[in-house]
C-alpha positions as CSV (number, residue, x, y, z in Angstrom):
1,M,86.4,122.7,92.1
2,T,86.5,121.2,89.0
3,N,84.6,118.8,87.8
4,S,85.5,116.4,84.6
5,R,83.1,113.4,85.2
6,A,80.4,112.7,82.7
7,V,77.4,112.0,84.5
8,D,76.5,109.1,83.1
9,S,80.4,108.0,83.2
10,P,81.7,105.6,85.4
11,P,83.2,105.7,89.0
12,V,86.9,105.5,89.1
13,L,89.4,104.3,91.8
14,L,92.6,106.5,92.2
15,V,94.9,103.9,94.8
16,L,98.5,105.9,95.2
17,A,100.8,103.5,96.4
18,G,104.7,105.0,97.4
19,P,107.1,105.2,100.3
20,A,106.8,106.9,103.4
21,G,107.2,110.7,102.1
22,S,105.7,110.8,99.1
23,G,103.7,112.5,99.3
24,K,100.7,110.5,98.5
25,S,97.8,111.8,101.6
26,T,99.0,115.0,99.9
27,L,98.0,114.6,96.8
28,C,94.6,112.3,97.6
29,D,93.9,115.4,100.0
30,R,94.5,117.6,97.0
31,L,92.3,116.0,94.6
32,V,89.5,115.7,97.1
33,A,89.1,120.1,97.3
34,E,89.7,120.6,93.7
35,H,87.2,117.3,92.0
36,A,84.2,117.9,93.2
37,G,82.6,114.5,93.5
38,F,85.5,112.8,94.9
39,S,86.7,111.7,98.1
40,R,89.0,109.9,100.1
41,V,89.0,106.7,101.4
42,I,89.6,106.2,105.1
43,T,91.0,103.1,106.2
44,T,91.6,101.6,109.1
45,T,95.0,101.1,110.7
46,T,95.5,99.7,115.3
47,R,98.7,102.3,116.1
48,A,98.0,105.3,117.6
49,P,97.6,108.5,116.4
50,R,100.0,110.8,115.8
51,K,100.0,114.5,116.5
52,G,97.0,116.3,114.9
53,E,95.5,113.6,113.9
54,V,91.8,112.6,113.8
55,N,89.9,109.4,114.0
56,G,87.6,109.2,110.6
57,V,89.5,111.4,109.1
58,H,93.0,110.5,108.9
59,Y,92.4,107.0,109.4
60,H,89.9,105.0,111.0
61,F,91.7,104.3,114.9
62,F,91.0,101.1,116.5
63,T,91.6,99.0,119.2
64,P,93.1,95.6,118.3
65,A,90.4,94.3,119.5
66,E,88.3,95.8,117.6
67,F,90.3,94.9,114.3
68,D,89.4,91.6,115.3
69,A,86.5,91.6,114.9
70,K,86.1,93.2,112.3
71,V,88.1,90.4,110.5
72,A,85.7,87.9,111.8
73,A,82.8,89.8,110.4
74,G,84.5,89.7,106.7
75,E,84.4,93.9,107.0
76,F,87.5,94.4,105.3
77,L,88.4,94.0,101.4
78,E,92.1,94.0,102.1
79,W,93.9,94.5,105.7
80,A,98.2,93.3,106.8
81,W,100.6,93.8,108.7
82,V,103.1,96.6,108.8
83,H,106.3,96.3,110.2
84,G,105.1,93.1,112.6
85,E,103.6,95.2,114.9
86,R,100.4,97.5,113.4
87,R,97.7,96.4,110.8
88,Y,95.9,98.4,108.2
89,G,93.3,98.0,106.4
90,T,90.3,98.8,104.1
91,L,86.8,98.8,105.6
92,A,84.2,96.7,102.2
93,S,81.9,99.5,103.4
94,S,84.1,102.7,102.4
95,V,84.7,101.4,98.8
96,V,81.6,99.4,97.6
97,E,78.9,101.7,98.4
98,P,80.2,104.9,97.1
99,L,81.3,103.3,93.6
100,T,77.4,102.2,94.0
101,Q,76.3,105.0,94.2
102,G,78.9,106.8,91.6
103,R,81.2,108.4,93.0
104,D,84.5,109.3,92.1
105,L,87.1,107.6,95.3
106,V,91.1,108.2,95.8
107,M,93.0,106.2,98.7
108,S,96.2,105.7,100.0
109,V,98.0,103.2,100.8
110,D,100.8,100.3,100.4
111,V,102.6,97.8,98.2
112,Q,100.6,95.3,99.7
113,G,97.0,96.9,100.2
114,V,97.6,97.1,96.2
115,E,98.7,93.6,96.1
116,S,95.1,93.0,98.2
117,F,93.3,95.2,96.6
118,R,94.3,93.1,93.2
119,R,93.2,90.5,93.7
120,V,89.9,91.2,95.2
121,A,88.9,93.4,91.7
122,E,89.7,89.8,89.5
123,R,86.5,89.0,92.1
124,T,84.3,91.5,91.8
125,P,83.5,93.3,88.4
126,L,83.0,96.6,90.0
127,L,86.6,97.0,91.6
128,K,87.6,95.7,87.7
129,R,86.0,98.3,86.1
130,S,86.4,100.9,88.3
131,L,90.4,100.4,90.3
132,T,94.2,102.1,88.7
133,T,97.0,101.6,90.4
134,V,99.3,104.7,90.7
135,F,103.0,104.9,91.7
136,I,105.0,107.8,93.6
137,V,108.8,106.8,92.9
138,V,110.6,109.7,94.2
139,D,114.8,109.2,95.0
140,H,117.1,108.4,97.4
141,D,118.1,112.2,98.3
142,R,114.7,113.8,97.9
143,L,113.4,111.2,100.2
144,L,115.3,110.9,103.1
145,G,115.3,114.6,103.2
146,R,111.5,114.6,103.2
147,M,111.6,112.4,106.4
148,R,113.3,113.8,108.5
149,S,112.2,117.5,107.7
150,R,108.1,116.0,108.8
151,G,109.7,115.7,112.0
152,Q,107.2,112.6,113.0
153,D,110.6,109.9,113.4
154,D,113.4,109.7,115.3
155,E,116.3,108.1,113.2
156,A,115.5,105.0,113.9
157,E,112.4,105.0,112.2
158,I,113.5,106.8,109.2
159,A,116.1,104.2,108.3
160,R,113.5,101.6,108.7
161,R,110.8,103.3,106.5
162,M,113.5,104.6,103.6
163,A,114.6,100.1,104.1
164,T,110.9,100.0,103.5
165,A,110.8,102.3,100.7
166,E,113.1,100.3,98.5
167,A,111.8,96.9,98.3
168,E,108.9,98.7,97.4
169,L,110.2,100.8,94.7
170,R,111.1,97.0,93.3
171,E,107.2,96.7,92.9
172,A,106.8,100.5,90.9
173,R,106.2,98.5,87.5
174,K,102.7,96.4,88.4
175,F,101.5,99.0,88.7
176,D,99.0,101.2,85.9
177,F,100.9,104.4,86.6
178,V,103.9,105.9,88.0
179,I,105.0,109.0,89.1
180,E,108.1,110.5,88.9
181,S,107.8,112.2,92.3
182,R,109.7,116.5,91.6
183,T,107.6,119.6,92.9
184,R,103.9,119.5,94.2
185,E,102.6,120.7,91.6
186,E,104.6,118.8,88.7
187,D,103.3,115.9,90.8
188,F,99.5,116.9,90.8
189,A,100.0,117.7,86.9
190,A,101.1,113.8,86.7
191,L,97.7,113.0,88.0
192,L,95.4,115.0,86.6
193,A,97.0,113.3,83.8
194,I,95.8,109.4,84.4
195,L,92.2,110.6,86.0
196,E,92.1,111.2,82.3
197,K,93.1,108.0,81.2
198,A,91.2,106.4,84.7
199,R,88.3,107.4,83.1
200,A,88.6,105.9,79.6
201,R,90.4,102.5,81.0
202,S,86.6,102.6,83.3
203,A,84.4,103.1,80.7
204,A,86.3,101.2,78.0
205,G,84.9,97.8,80.9
206,V,89.6,98.0,81.2
207,G,89.8,95.0,82.6
208,L,86.7,93.2,82.2
């Protein structure tokens, strides 16, 4: 495990987005495992856990009523409907408190979530200084193969996810950095290169 952040340098928040099957969750987990001081932001959802998913590890799984209560209390930095039937969101306490303590953060969200983060960052100096957005681009055939190999979704769901992916790809130009996905090792090397640039941006106060 390594730690490439100087003690007195400001923390970074890496926000990764990309289509289902792009490998963003794997990249997040590896960064946390191999770089001391990094934590993964656990987001929330109203969907049911999939096989092997653990509450508080993969997501905070909320009932619709629990989600509604937190929205009403103003506890979310961002939240959105996804596919019109389930909600995802990020609690402010999962991001602001660790950054205030100087901890580096990485997280994966959908394109809607990233846009919400950008809006929140415009009125939150800590987020504005820390935030770096990364989009993972995967070519059509590779992405389709990855979705099928996961064995988590039927063909109807895969078709819906592929349609969503096409729409998400059109948003890639809005991100600070783009990774053209190839192998896991190449993708992780690209993320580490972006991390160093993110540290430089944060230290320079880019966006402030």
